[in-house]
Phi, psi and omega in degrees: 000128181285156180290148179298146178265154177223146183300143180290151179258161175297162178305139185229155174282326185217131171258137177242119182247122179240123175264124186245139170214099176053046181273359176061218184288346177301322182296316179299319178294324179299305185290327176297318180295326179296313180297316182292335182256021185296331181063027178090358178289148169281118186255145165244106187254112187238129173252124173259112185263121184269063175060044176295150178252005186254002179070014186295325180293320179294320179296315181297318180293326179291323181281331184231094186300340180291347185283130166261150183230133166255122179260109176275138180287341178223165176280109185274354186091162186291309185298316180296320180290323175297317177297320178300316178295319181298326179288339183267000179238161183217077179223154182290341178231141178234127173259115174268122189227135177288150183290342178258024175251149185218131176295127187247315180223149178085181177223163187288334178298314179294325179296314179294319180299327178299327177278321181295331179282354181229092183295349177272354182268127177262325190218138180235142175241139178276176166290131179246133179243145174288169180303332179272011177077002174287159183285130168270130190280071170279170184076068188251173179262152169289120184279149167286173185298313181297316179296320180296317179294315179299316179293317184302319186262336179262329185305314182292341186245334179218075188296346179276004182294158188293330180292314180294319180296322178291317180296315182278356182055049186302323184277359181286140178281109182284355179273000178241152180281139182203145172287139182224173178282316181200161182232165180296143177284000178297329179203112182224126175258124184232142174289124187301319183297322178290319179302315180289326181300318184268001173092025175064199180282144174280112186286355172292338173274086186296320177202134182079142173082352184293325180287325177296316178296315181297314180296324178297314180293323177296314181293324176297332180273002177099359178276165178241158180242135186236133169259126186225144177273011180297341179219143175235138185234134171270132182231119179291310178083130173077008182296316182276333187256330185069187178235112183211170176300322181298315181292326177295321178294319178297320178299313181296323177297321179291320178295321176298317179299319179296315180299316180296322184283319191246337189241338186270063178260159177058228183295339182290346176302330181290344181271358185301314178300321178294318179298318179299314181296316182295317181291324176295318178297319178299316180301318180294320180295316181292321177297320178295317177301314181298322179295317179296315179299316180295320179295318179295323179295320178294321180296320180292331182282345182284000000 
């Protein structure tokens, strides 16, 4: 079945692609914040709806007439829907934005200018804040094997451990601009020419890990990734996916796929069965922790 078609938009300075799946009113707030933070740019604002059942895309389009919508009959996954959106827009810069993210400070014009002033930059990430306005530690390092193992098993239970702090670059000042290895997929601004050069998103990453893979391929191709405070985004997180054993398993599968694709070269190919087993065990442990936390919260509410 071919993907649904959507009418072409006028030429734009910036295309904003939002993939939606049952994000409720968060999506309407997301697209409204984009329009309000345009900074005078000509925007092409596109929502790719992955067969939501809550009508959120229709509500968002009704509230914000600038929104175009592609309605997919099935959930194609995040990477495929982002690629679908990228093919439907024609602007030199594309902002990929989660539906539960909202522009909070700054404007998109300054964000784009930060990239235009650096022709070596392919992708930019803004400052991301949690719902309580604390900093979400985007702009991270590619971890070594030991650091990755330490973070994977200690991070969910003791986030202050040295492996997690090094991986998340906890001590980095997010109020200053800096080149980084990769940024969160909640909000990513990418130069279209670089995106096309490396072949867009790898659709084998159905959900999770797609931004890590993309940033790795961009850097391997000689491009740089920039974290900049020119824009700040509030990100609720987990609105479309929730927290469940299934999502934890999907996350671990994506990390395994990334390790197999980018890190398991030479003798490390022999570690693939161990990596698969360890990541599966981690997913089960984190899912069990989440279940215990949720049960205790319900008990306290009674």
